Backbone as ProteinMPNN parsed JSONL, in Angstrom:
{"seq_chain_A": "MLAIRLPEAIELRLEALAKATGRTKTYYVREAIVEHIDDLEDLYLAEQELIKVRAGRSKTTSLADVMKQYDLAD", "coords_chain_A": {"N_chain_A": [[-5.991, -18.616, -6.054], [-2.572, -18.24, -5.453], [0.757, -17.94, -6.325], [3.965, -17.28, -5.18], [7.328, -16.088, -5.475], [9.914, -15.95, -3.224], [12.748, -14.244, -1.835], [15.466, -16.293, -0.752], [16.331, -15.904, 1.909], [14.123, -14.648, 3.112], [12.19, -16.596, 2.761], [13.246, -18.609, 4.422], [13.093, -17.349, 6.921], [10.32, -17.019, 7.127], [9.5, -19.678, 7.106], [10.707, -20.566, 9.494], [9.348, -18.982, 11.366], [6.727, -19.932, 11.017], [7.044, -22.604, 11.849], [7.831, -22.204, 14.507], [5.581, -21.129, 15.654], [3.461, -22.719, 15.03], [1.709, -22.088, 13.069], [0.691, -21.667, 9.598], [2.743, -20.966, 6.693], [1.271, -19.683, 4.776], [-0.661, -18.395, 6.322], [0.836, -16.323, 7.519], [1.739, -14.903, 5.278], [-0.708, -14.046, 4.221], [-1.553, -12.418, 6.37], [0.425, -10.41, 6.262], [-0.107, -9.227, 3.775], [-2.766, -8.292, 4.131], [-2.303, -6.441, 6.167], [-0.747, -4.501, 4.902], [-1.829, -3.736, 2.424], [-3.516, -1.463, 2.111], [-1.734, 0.699, 2.458], [0.007, 0.239, 0.312], [-1.735, 0.533, -1.881], [-2.431, 3.26, -1.55], [0.102, 4.465, -1.935], [0.902, 3.672, -4.595], [-1.282, 4.533, -6.16], [-1.188, 7.27, -5.629], [1.29, 7.885, -6.764], [0.695, 7.395, -9.463], [-1.196, 9.408, -9.908], [0.387, 11.661, -9.509], [2.084, 11.49, -11.71], [0.203, 12.027, -13.73], [-0.486, 14.685, -13.055], [1.965, 16.002, -13.409], [2.215, 15.638, -16.134], [0.266, 17.236, -17.056], [-2.292, 16.26, -17.311], [-4.029, 16.21, -15.257], [-5.449, 18.257, -12.736], [-4.567, 20.284, -9.897], [-5.823, 21.406, -6.71], [-5.688, 24.024, -4.456], [-5.386, 23.894, -0.861], [-6.491, 26.087, 0.416], [-8.371, 26.975, -1.474], [-10.147, 24.792, -1.498], [-11.054, 24.861, 1.149], [-12.361, 27.329, 1.094], [-14.328, 26.828, -0.835], [-15.995, 25.039, 0.513], [-16.92, 26.529, 2.587], [-15.228, 26.585, 4.86], [-13.221, 28.202, 5.512], [-11.467, 30.575, 7.567]], "CA_chain_A": [[-4.7, -19.24, -5.823], [-1.469, -17.323, -5.71], [2.093, -18.497, -6.101], [4.96, -16.208, -5.16], [8.718, -16.457, -5.243], [10.512, -15.096, -2.211], [14.182, -14.443, -1.652], [15.709, -17.429, 0.128], [16.415, -15.466, 3.304], [12.755, -14.391, 3.575], [11.542, -17.911, 2.82], [13.737, -19.286, 5.624], [12.506, -16.664, 8.086], [8.896, -17.342, 7.14], [9.392, -21.081, 7.512], [11.058, -20.646, 10.921], [8.235, -18.389, 12.108], [5.606, -20.866, 10.953], [7.357, -23.759, 12.708], [7.893, -21.783, 15.913], [4.262, -20.729, 16.153], [2.439, -23.707, 14.686], [0.824, -21.571, 12.014], [1.208, -21.943, 8.262], [3.37, -19.845, 5.979], [0.167, -18.981, 4.123], [-1.266, -17.512, 7.311], [1.646, -15.12, 7.694], [1.724, -14.143, 4.026], [-2.014, -13.394, 4.184], [-1.526, -11.339, 7.365], [1.28, -9.325, 5.762], [-0.827, -8.549, 2.694], [-3.896, -7.567, 4.715], [-1.767, -5.339, 6.957], [-0.066, -3.479, 4.101], [-2.454, -3.449, 1.127], [-3.993, -0.081, 2.078], [-0.585, 1.577, 2.241], [0.493, 0.031, -1.051], [-2.692, 1.186, -2.785], [-2.252, 4.706, -1.421], [1.377, 4.851, -2.527], [0.936, 3.509, -6.046], [-2.289, 5.404, -6.767], [-0.67, 8.635, -5.535], [2.337, 8.014, -7.779], [0.04, 7.503, -10.768], [-1.811, 10.733, -9.992], [1.482, 12.618, -9.659], [2.488, 11.422, -13.116], [-0.824, 12.747, -14.489], [-0.358, 16.119, -12.759], [3.188, 16.48, -14.069], [1.996, 15.597, -17.577], [-0.796, 18.182, -17.39], [-3.56, 15.555, -17.543], [-4.837, 16.333, -14.052], [-5.227, 19.538, -12.075], [-4.561, 20.304, -8.438], [-6.572, 22.48, -6.07], [-5.038, 24.373, -3.195], [-6.189, 23.684, 0.343], [-7.24, 27.325, 0.655], [-9.539, 26.975, -2.37], [-11.098, 23.764, -1.016], [-11.652, 25.39, 2.378], [-13.276, 28.391, 0.681], [-15.449, 26.196, -1.543], [-16.885, 24.392, 1.47], [-17.148, 27.487, 3.683], [-14.461, 26.189, 6.028], [-12.159, 29.193, 5.717], [-11.679, 31.466, 8.71]], "C_chain_A": [[-3.612, -18.274, -6.236], [-0.164, -18.037, -5.42], [3.083, -17.342, -6.154], [6.347, -16.79, -4.946], [9.288, -15.452, -4.259], [12.016, -15.292, -2.21], [14.405, -15.536, -0.598], [15.73, -17.03, 1.599], [15.021, -15.227, 3.888], [12.008, -15.712, 3.717], [11.966, -18.657, 4.089], [13.165, -18.652, 6.891], [11.039, -17.025, 8.237], [8.685, -18.783, 7.612], [9.687, -21.248, 9.002], [9.933, -20.09, 11.79], [7.051, -19.341, 12.155], [5.845, -22.062, 11.877], [7.306, -23.372, 14.179], [6.521, -21.501, 16.498], [3.166, -21.738, 15.867], [1.427, -23.192, 13.674], [1.451, -21.878, 10.654], [1.899, -20.707, 7.683], [2.284, -19.015, 5.288], [-0.499, -17.999, 5.074], [-0.484, -16.205, 7.407], [1.725, -14.272, 6.421], [0.411, -13.38, 3.903], [-2.053, -12.217, 5.149], [-0.711, -10.143, 6.874], [0.564, -8.542, 4.669], [-1.963, -7.708, 3.254], [-3.408, -6.321, 5.455], [-1.261, -4.187, 6.086], [-0.755, -3.083, 2.802], [-2.966, -2.013, 1.038], [-2.86, 0.887, 1.793], [-0.045, 1.451, 0.825], [-0.434, 0.677, -2.08], [-2.511, 2.693, -2.749], [-0.987, 5.163, -2.142], [1.324, 4.791, -4.047], [-0.112, 4.362, -6.749], [-1.846, 6.862, -6.717], [0.425, 8.868, -6.569], [1.746, 8.161, -9.175], [-0.582, 8.88, -10.956], [-0.741, 11.803, -10.181], [1.986, 12.644, -11.099], [1.501, 12.188, -13.987], [-0.711, 14.255, -14.282], [0.842, 16.684, -13.499], [3.043, 16.518, -15.581], [0.896, 16.556, -18.014], [-2.135, 17.53, -17.663], [-4.488, 15.61, -16.343], [-4.479, 17.639, -13.365], [-5.214, 19.353, -10.556], [-5.399, 21.479, -7.95], [-5.914, 22.765, -4.732], [-5.984, 24.11, -2.026], [-7.041, 24.915, 0.629], [-8.496, 27.373, -0.217], [-10.585, 25.943, -1.931], [-11.802, 24.265, 0.224], [-12.684, 26.463, 2.036], [-14.529, 27.81, 0.024], [-16.468, 25.592, -0.576], [-17.148, 25.239, 2.703], [-16.46, 27.056, 4.98], [-13.326, 27.164, 6.332], [-12.506, 30.083, 6.896], [-12.242, 32.794, 8.293]], "O_chain_A": [[-3.724, -17.579, -7.247], [-0.013, -18.669, -4.374], [3.04, -16.521, -7.071], [6.515, -17.839, -4.324], [9.155, -14.243, -4.447], [12.509, -16.37, -2.542], [13.614, -15.675, 0.335], [15.198, -17.751, 2.443], [14.77, -15.572, 5.042], [11.278, -15.916, 4.687], [11.131, -19.27, 4.755], [12.796, -19.36, 7.828], [10.569, -17.304, 9.34], [7.797, -19.06, 8.418], [8.991, -21.992, 9.692], [9.605, -20.662, 12.829], [6.443, -19.535, 13.208], [4.942, -22.478, 12.602], [6.796, -24.129, 15.005], [6.321, -21.623, 17.707], [2.063, -21.627, 16.401], [0.39, -23.821, 13.459], [2.604, -22.3, 10.575], [1.674, -19.577, 8.118], [2.376, -17.789, 5.226], [-0.862, -16.893, 4.673], [-1.063, -15.119, 7.381], [1.773, -13.044, 6.499], [0.404, -12.208, 3.527], [-2.529, -11.139, 4.795], [-1.117, -8.995, 7.054], [0.629, -7.313, 4.647], [-2.109, -6.54, 2.894], [-4.036, -5.265, 5.375], [-1.337, -3.026, 6.489], [-0.292, -2.16, 2.133], [-2.859, -1.398, -0.024], [-3.008, 1.795, 0.975], [0.319, 2.451, 0.207], [0.031, 1.296, -3.038], [-2.443, 3.337, -3.796], [-1.015, 6.147, -2.881], [1.668, 5.765, -4.716], [0.15, 4.869, -7.84], [-2.098, 7.615, -7.657], [0.482, 9.933, -7.184], [2.233, 8.955, -9.978], [-0.504, 9.455, -12.041], [-0.945, 12.753, -10.937], [2.28, 13.711, -11.639], [1.911, 12.922, -14.887], [-0.83, 15.02, -15.24], [0.744, 17.728, -14.143], [3.676, 17.34, -16.244], [0.62, 16.679, -19.208], [-3.034, 18.18, -18.196], [-5.612, 15.112, -16.402], [-3.328, 18.075, -13.41], [-5.773, 18.396, -10.019], [-5.65, 22.427, -8.694], [-5.619, 21.846, -3.967], [-7.205, 24.103, -2.179], [-8.194, 24.789, 1.042], [-9.564, 27.767, 0.252], [-11.785, 26.214, -1.994], [-13.017, 24.115, 0.35], [-13.762, 26.499, 2.63], [-15.646, 28.248, 0.296], [-17.671, 25.636, -0.832], [-17.553, 24.722, 3.744], [-17.04, 27.153, 6.062], [-12.569, 26.977, 7.284], [-13.678, 30.318, 7.192], [-12.478, 33.658, 9.138]]}, "name": "protein", "num_of_chains": 1, "seq": "MLAIRLPEAIELRLEALAKATGRTKTYYVREAIVEHIDDLEDLYLAEQELIKVRAGRSKTTSLADVMKQYDLAD"}
């Protein structure tokens, strides 16, 4: 179970969409989450990794080194 608070304008749009299509507000909220969860995970996990790199707690590897390591370099 999940309860969320939405800005009034979004709530009104969601309600209008649900009424116009005969679907529930829950349906559209679920669809929005499913559609965007991968992008949100990528964004927030990348931001966390960037913080670690900047703090010196994680290292980076150049593309050239990865290509060389896996014998993919020209």
